[in-house]
C-alpha positions as CSV (number, residue, x, y, z in Angstrom):
1,M,2.1,-37.7,219.3
2,K,1.9,-40.8,218.0
3,H,4.6,-43.9,218.3
4,G,7.2,-43.2,215.4
5,I,10.8,-42.9,213.6
6,I,12.9,-40.0,213.9
7,T,16.5,-39.6,212.8
8,A,19.0,-37.1,213.3
9,L,21.6,-36.1,210.8
10,D,24.0,-34.3,212.3
11,I,26.1,-33.0,209.4
12,G,29.4,-31.3,210.8
13,S,33.0,-30.9,209.5
14,S,34.7,-33.7,210.4
15,Y,31.7,-36.4,211.1
16,V,28.3,-37.4,209.6
17,R,26.7,-39.0,212.6
18,S,23.2,-40.1,212.3
19,I,21.0,-41.6,215.0
20,I,17.8,-43.6,214.1
21,A,15.3,-43.9,217.2
22,S,11.5,-44.7,217.7
23,V,9.5,-42.0,219.8
24,D,6.3,-43.0,221.8
25,E,3.3,-41.3,222.4
26,N,5.6,-40.0,226.4
27,R,8.4,-38.8,224.6
28,E,10.4,-41.5,225.2
29,I,13.2,-42.0,223.0
30,S,15.0,-45.5,222.4
31,V,18.1,-45.4,220.2
32,L,17.7,-48.5,217.5
33,G,20.6,-47.5,215.7
34,I,23.7,-44.8,214.9
35,G,26.0,-44.1,212.1
36,E,29.5,-42.3,211.8
37,A,31.4,-41.7,208.8
38,P,34.1,-39.1,208.6
39,T,33.0,-35.8,206.4
40,L,33.7,-35.5,202.5
41,G,32.9,-32.4,201.0
42,M,32.0,-29.6,203.7
43,E,33.7,-27.1,205.5
44,Q,32.9,-24.6,208.0
45,G,29.6,-25.3,207.4
46,T,29.2,-25.0,204.1
47,V,29.0,-27.8,201.1
48,T,32.1,-28.0,198.9
49,D,31.5,-30.9,197.4
50,I,28.1,-32.4,197.0
51,E,28.5,-35.9,195.5
52,A,31.4,-36.6,198.2
53,L,29.2,-35.3,201.2
54,S,26.2,-37.4,199.7
55,K,28.2,-40.2,199.9
56,T,29.3,-39.5,203.4
57,I,25.5,-39.0,203.9
58,R,24.8,-42.6,203.1
59,T,27.4,-43.9,204.6
60,S,26.5,-42.5,207.7
61,L,22.4,-43.3,207.4
62,E,23.1,-47.0,205.9
63,E,25.5,-47.8,209.2
64,A,22.4,-46.6,211.2
65,E,20.2,-48.6,208.9
66,T,22.1,-52.0,209.6
67,L,21.8,-51.3,213.5
68,A,18.5,-50.2,213.4
69,K,16.7,-53.0,210.8
70,V,14.3,-50.1,210.0
71,D,14.5,-47.5,207.6
72,A,15.5,-44.1,208.5
73,E,12.5,-41.7,208.1
74,N,11.3,-38.2,209.6
75,L,14.9,-37.2,209.1
76,F,15.9,-33.8,211.1
77,V,19.1,-32.2,209.8
78,N,21.7,-29.6,211.9
79,I,22.5,-26.6,209.7
80,T,25.5,-23.9,210.3
81,G,27.9,-21.2,209.2
82,T,28.6,-17.6,208.7
83,H,25.8,-16.8,206.3
84,I,22.7,-17.6,209.7
85,K,21.6,-14.2,210.7
86,T,19.4,-13.2,213.5
87,Q,16.6,-10.3,213.3
88,V,14.7,-9.1,216.3
89,G,10.9,-8.4,214.9
90,D,8.3,-6.9,216.6
91,G,4.6,-8.6,216.1
92,R,1.2,-7.2,216.6
93,I,-2.7,-8.4,216.5
94,S,-5.7,-7.6,217.9
95,I,-7.8,-9.9,219.9
96,S,-11.2,-10.3,219.3
97,G,-13.9,-10.0,222.5
98,L,-17.5,-10.9,222.8
99,T,-18.4,-7.6,222.0
100,P,-16.5,-4.3,220.5
101,N,-15.6,-3.0,224.1
102,E,-14.4,-6.5,225.3
103,P,-11.1,-7.7,225.4
104,G,-11.0,-11.4,224.2
105,E,-8.9,-14.1,225.5
106,I,-5.5,-15.0,224.0
107,D,-5.2,-18.5,223.0
108,S,-2.6,-20.5,221.3
109,D,-3.9,-19.5,217.8
110,H,-3.3,-15.8,218.6
111,V,0.0,-16.7,220.0
112,Q,1.2,-18.2,216.2
113,Q,-0.6,-15.6,214.8
114,V,1.4,-12.8,216.5
115,I,5.0,-14.7,215.6
116,E,3.9,-14.9,212.0
117,D,3.4,-11.3,212.0
118,A,6.9,-10.5,213.5
119,K,8.4,-12.8,211.0
120,N,6.6,-11.1,208.3
121,S,8.1,-8.0,209.1
122,I,11.5,-9.1,209.1
123,K,10.7,-11.1,205.5
124,I,10.0,-7.8,203.7
125,Q,13.1,-5.9,205.0
126,K,15.9,-5.5,203.1
127,G,19.0,-7.9,203.3
128,F,16.5,-11.0,203.8
129,E,15.1,-11.4,200.5
130,H,17.5,-14.6,199.7
131,S,17.1,-16.4,203.3
132,R,14.6,-18.3,205.3
133,I,13.6,-18.0,208.5
134,L,14.4,-20.8,210.4
135,H,13.6,-20.6,213.8
136,A,11.3,-17.3,215.6
137,M,11.6,-17.3,219.4
138,P,9.3,-14.8,221.4
139,Q,11.3,-13.5,224.1
140,S,8.6,-11.2,225.6
141,Y,4.9,-10.4,224.8
142,V,3.3,-7.0,225.8
143,I,-0.1,-6.8,226.2
144,D,-2.5,-3.6,226.1
145,G,0.7,-1.6,227.2
146,Q,2.1,-4.4,230.0
147,A,5.2,-5.4,229.6
148,N,7.3,-8.6,230.2
149,I,4.8,-11.1,230.1
150,K,6.6,-14.6,229.6
151,N,3.4,-16.7,228.5
152,P,-0.1,-14.8,227.2
153,I,-2.2,-17.7,226.6
154,S,-5.7,-17.4,228.8
155,M,-4.9,-13.5,229.6
156,N,-7.2,-11.2,228.2
157,A,-6.0,-8.2,226.0
158,F,-7.4,-5.8,223.4
159,H,-3.7,-5.9,221.7
160,L,-1.1,-8.1,222.0
161,T,2.8,-7.6,220.9
162,A,5.7,-9.9,220.9
163,N,9.2,-9.8,220.6
164,V,10.0,-12.2,218.2
165,Y,14.6,-13.7,217.9
166,T,13.9,-14.8,214.4
167,I,17.1,-17.3,213.2
168,S,17.4,-17.4,209.1
169,A,19.7,-19.2,206.5
170,E,20.4,-18.4,203.4
171,I,18.0,-20.1,200.8
172,T,21.5,-21.2,198.6
173,P,23.2,-23.2,201.2
174,I,19.7,-24.7,202.3
175,R,19.4,-26.0,198.7
176,N,23.0,-27.4,198.3
177,L,22.4,-29.2,201.6
178,A,18.8,-30.7,200.9
179,K,20.7,-32.0,197.6
180,C,23.2,-34.3,199.1
181,I,20.4,-35.7,201.2
182,E,18.7,-36.2,198.4
183,L,21.6,-37.6,195.9
184,A,22.1,-39.8,199.2
185,G,18.1,-41.3,198.5
186,Y,16.7,-39.9,201.1
187,E,13.9,-37.3,201.6
188,F,13.2,-34.9,204.4
189,D,11.3,-31.9,205.0
190,I,12.8,-28.5,204.5
191,E,10.9,-27.6,208.2
192,N,12.9,-30.1,209.8
193,L,15.9,-28.1,209.3
194,V,17.9,-26.9,213.0
195,L,20.0,-25.0,214.0
196,N,23.2,-26.3,215.5
197,H,23.3,-24.0,218.3
198,I,19.3,-25.1,219.0
199,A,20.0,-28.7,218.8
200,L,22.7,-28.3,221.3
201,S,20.6,-26.5,223.7
202,H,18.3,-29.8,224.1
203,S,20.7,-31.5,224.9
204,A,24.0,-29.7,226.5
205,L,22.3,-26.8,228.6
206,S,19.7,-27.8,231.7
207,S,16.9,-25.7,232.3
208,D,18.8,-24.0,235.0
209,E,21.8,-22.8,233.0
210,K,19.3,-21.5,230.8
211,R,17.5,-19.6,233.1
212,L,20.7,-18.3,235.1
213,G,22.8,-17.7,231.9
214,C,25.5,-18.9,230.2
215,I,27.0,-18.8,227.5
216,L,27.6,-22.3,225.5
217,I,30.7,-22.8,222.7
218,D,30.4,-25.8,220.4
219,I,33.9,-26.3,219.1
220,G,33.4,-28.4,216.2
221,G,35.8,-29.4,213.2
222,G,35.1,-26.4,211.0
223,T,33.5,-23.9,213.5
224,C,32.7,-22.5,217.2
225,D,28.8,-22.4,217.0
226,I,28.2,-19.7,220.1
227,A,24.9,-19.1,221.7
228,L,24.3,-16.5,224.8
229,Y,21.2,-17.8,227.2
230,N,19.9,-15.7,229.8
231,R,15.8,-15.6,231.9
232,G,15.7,-19.0,230.0
233,S,15.8,-17.8,226.3
234,L,18.1,-17.5,223.2
235,Q,19.7,-14.3,223.6
236,K,22.5,-14.6,220.6
237,I,24.0,-16.7,218.4
238,A,27.3,-16.1,216.7
239,V,29.3,-18.9,214.4
240,I,33.2,-18.3,214.1
241,P,35.0,-19.8,211.0
242,M,38.0,-21.6,213.7
243,A,38.1,-25.1,215.4
244,G,39.5,-28.1,215.8
245,H,41.3,-28.5,211.5
246,N,42.5,-25.1,212.3
247,I,44.8,-26.9,215.2
248,T,45.1,-29.6,213.1
249,E,46.2,-27.9,210.4
250,D,49.0,-25.9,212.7
251,L,50.2,-29.8,213.9
252,A,50.8,-30.9,210.5
253,I,52.5,-28.0,209.1
254,G,54.6,-27.1,212.3
255,L,55.3,-30.9,212.5
256,K,55.9,-31.5,208.8
257,T,53.6,-34.2,208.8
258,T,50.4,-35.8,207.5
259,I,46.9,-34.5,208.5
260,D,45.8,-37.8,209.4
261,S,48.9,-38.1,211.7
262,A,48.5,-34.9,213.2
263,E,45.1,-35.1,214.1
264,A,46.0,-38.7,215.7
265,L,48.3,-36.6,217.4
266,K,45.9,-33.9,218.4
267,C,43.3,-36.5,219.8
268,N,45.7,-38.5,221.9
269,Y,48.9,-36.1,223.3
270,G,47.4,-32.7,222.1
271,I,47.3,-30.5,225.1
272,A,45.8,-26.8,225.1
273,L,48.1,-24.9,227.8
274,T,51.8,-25.2,227.5
275,D,53.2,-25.3,231.6
276,G,53.3,-28.8,233.7
277,I,54.2,-30.8,230.5
278,D,57.4,-33.6,231.4
279,P,59.9,-32.7,228.6
280,N,61.0,-36.1,228.0
281,L,57.6,-37.5,226.9
282,E,58.5,-38.4,223.1
283,V,56.4,-39.5,220.3
284,E,56.9,-40.7,217.1
285,V,55.8,-38.1,214.5
286,E,55.1,-39.7,210.9
287,G,57.2,-38.7,207.8
288,I,54.9,-37.2,204.6
289,S,54.8,-39.8,201.5
290,G,57.3,-42.2,203.2
291,R,59.8,-39.8,204.4
292,P,61.2,-41.3,207.4
293,A,59.6,-40.6,211.2
294,T,60.8,-38.1,213.5
295,K,60.5,-38.0,217.2
296,R,59.0,-35.1,218.8
297,S,58.2,-33.9,222.8
298,Q,54.7,-33.5,223.9
299,Q,56.0,-30.1,224.6
300,V,56.3,-29.1,221.3
301,I,53.2,-30.4,220.4
302,A,51.8,-28.0,223.1
303,H,53.8,-25.5,221.8
304,V,51.7,-25.8,218.6
305,I,48.2,-26.1,219.7
306,S,48.2,-23.7,222.4
307,P,48.9,-20.5,220.3
308,R,45.9,-21.5,217.9
309,V,43.5,-22.3,221.0
310,I,43.6,-19.0,222.5
311,D,43.1,-17.8,218.8
312,I,40.1,-19.4,218.8
313,L,38.6,-18.5,222.0
314,D,39.5,-15.1,222.2
315,E,38.1,-14.6,219.0
316,C,34.5,-16.1,220.7
317,Y,35.4,-13.7,223.5
318,K,35.7,-10.9,220.9
319,T,32.6,-11.7,219.2
320,L,30.8,-11.7,222.5
321,K,32.3,-8.9,224.3
322,G,30.1,-6.1,225.4
323,L,26.7,-8.7,224.9
324,Y,26.4,-10.1,227.8
325,A,27.7,-8.7,231.5
326,P,29.3,-11.7,234.3
327,E,25.8,-11.1,236.6
328,L,23.6,-12.2,233.6
329,V,25.9,-15.3,233.0
330,T,26.4,-16.7,236.2
331,A,26.3,-20.8,235.0
332,G,29.3,-19.6,233.0
333,V,30.8,-21.1,229.9
334,V,29.7,-24.4,228.7
335,L,31.8,-26.6,226.1
336,C,30.8,-29.1,223.7
337,G,32.0,-30.5,220.5
338,G,34.5,-33.2,219.5
339,T,37.6,-29.8,220.2
340,S,36.2,-29.9,223.3
341,L,37.8,-33.6,224.3
342,L,41.1,-31.8,223.7
343,K,42.6,-31.5,227.3
344,R,43.3,-28.4,229.6
345,I,40.9,-26.6,226.9
346,D,38.5,-26.3,229.7
347,E,41.8,-23.6,231.7
348,A,41.9,-22.3,228.7
349,A,38.4,-21.1,228.6
350,L,39.0,-20.2,231.9
351,N,41.9,-17.8,231.1
352,T,39.7,-16.2,228.3
353,F,36.4,-15.7,229.8
354,N,37.3,-15.5,233.3
355,L,33.9,-17.3,234.1
356,H,33.4,-21.1,235.6
357,V,33.8,-23.5,232.7
358,K,31.9,-27.0,232.3
359,L,32.7,-29.6,229.7
360,A,29.3,-30.8,228.7
361,K,28.6,-34.3,227.5
362,P,24.3,-34.9,225.9
363,S,21.8,-34.8,228.3
364,L,20.3,-38.8,228.2
365,E,17.5,-38.1,230.1
366,R,14.2,-40.0,228.6
367,M,16.6,-42.5,226.2
368,S,16.8,-45.6,226.4
369,G,18.4,-48.9,223.8
370,S,21.8,-48.3,222.3
371,V,22.9,-45.2,224.4
372,S,26.4,-45.5,225.2
373,R,28.1,-45.0,222.6
374,L,26.8,-41.7,222.5
375,D,28.2,-40.3,225.8
376,D,30.4,-38.2,224.1
377,P,30.6,-34.5,223.3
378,A,30.5,-35.3,219.9
379,F,27.3,-36.5,220.1
380,C,25.3,-33.3,221.8
381,T,24.2,-32.4,218.1
382,A,22.4,-35.4,217.4
383,V,21.1,-36.3,220.4
384,G,19.9,-32.7,221.0
385,M,17.8,-32.8,217.6
386,L,15.9,-36.1,218.9
387,H,15.5,-34.2,221.7
388,Y,14.1,-31.2,219.9
389,A,11.8,-33.5,217.5
390,S,10.4,-35.2,220.2
391,S,9.1,-32.0,221.6
392,L,7.1,-30.9,219.3
393,E,3.4,-31.3,218.6
394,R,3.8,-33.8,215.7
395,E,2.6,-37.0,214.3
396,Y,6.0,-39.6,213.6
397,S,4.0,-42.4,212.4
398,G,5.7,-43.0,209.2
399,T,3.9,-41.6,206.7
400,G,4.5,-38.2,206.8
401,L,6.7,-36.0,203.7
402,T,10.1,-36.9,205.9
403,K,9.7,-40.6,205.6
404,K,12.3,-42.1,203.5
405,A,11.2,-42.6,200.0
406,G,8.3,-45.5,199.1
407,A,8.4,-48.7,196.6
408,F,9.1,-46.2,193.4
409,G,11.3,-43.9,195.4
410,S,13.4,-47.0,196.5
411,K,13.6,-48.1,193.5
412,I,15.6,-44.9,192.4
413,K,17.3,-44.6,195.5
414,N,19.1,-48.4,194.8
415,L,19.5,-46.9,191.4
416,I,21.7,-43.8,193.1
417,K,23.5,-46.2,195.0
418,K,24.7,-48.5,192.0
419,I,25.7,-45.3,190.4
420,Y,27.9,-44.8,193.8
421,R,29.1,-48.1,193.9
422,D,30.1,-48.6,190.3
423,F,31.4,-44.9,189.8
424,I,33.2,-44.0,193.3
425,P,35.8,-46.0,194.7
426,E,35.1,-47.0,198.1
């Protein structure tokens, strides 16, 4: 891998976070600039306002570019939502030997061919006509009837079969997301779309957690993204359309305050459980549209928050129930995402799953530069995309399809920026 620039663009329902970094030939990542902007035009993983989201993306990337003093290139973009589908397919190919009666030696090309065969078998299935396969992950191989092969390369066989777990996204949400990025003045390769769950696994989970089994839950603003790992492989994913925004809305309604005020109350005084709270601790709650402020106890705030937290975690549990046995998730539950910062949410998750719960922060291993700001569960996805990008066998030389537009493209980008600034209020 050559030295080059990569950019992680985490488009979430609460914030758009971007990181520009350089990667060297040893896969070491140097963080150059970080950008962050409150999200407009995205709800529960779905674009609801292309112009608003484009402006948010531009704001986030330009902040990162200003700090990095380089352009954002080679964009890697996350995707999630209830439109994500999974399917297990089988691929099968023959391996040619030196003579017809001899097995051939399996190489990396054969592995790629059998994965492609599995993907093709899924593409022709009903219901996948308007979907694009984002990831295809072999879970096991079979060589001439011998099952449970983990790595077939350099082994000999007449036939190679692969059991492949595929993850697809509907084309319409992909196109809308791509259009937002293009309107913001940037280009990116569709091949660089990364499922949120996969990005998270690269920053929030250790190899032991993946091997021994764990449940990863990213509690963001619009969705809870769930991934079940066992024996080093991704076994199941799910997207729950409930998360931190639901808690905020409950507070706004229950306390009769604004959304912004409710969000601040949640972050500063919110607690996921109602026991053990000082009933005498009171906070000021802003009134709506000039109405007088009121005093509310932290206990009242917790009594609004707790039922919604329990609902969210119960929905996660119901979705996974029957898909795992406790002995297959030895490492327990791993929580990440901005809402995982809510006080005592780990205790609430323990009560729901009856498994050990860990609050994760992104792994900053092999990273240098401006990394102190990244030591935050909210940056797990963005950091994970950097690790994911650096693990690929690609050259990021700054001349690829995913770089920002060149001289002509820059003029177009500047024109788009001018249009935004002239007609869209800051």
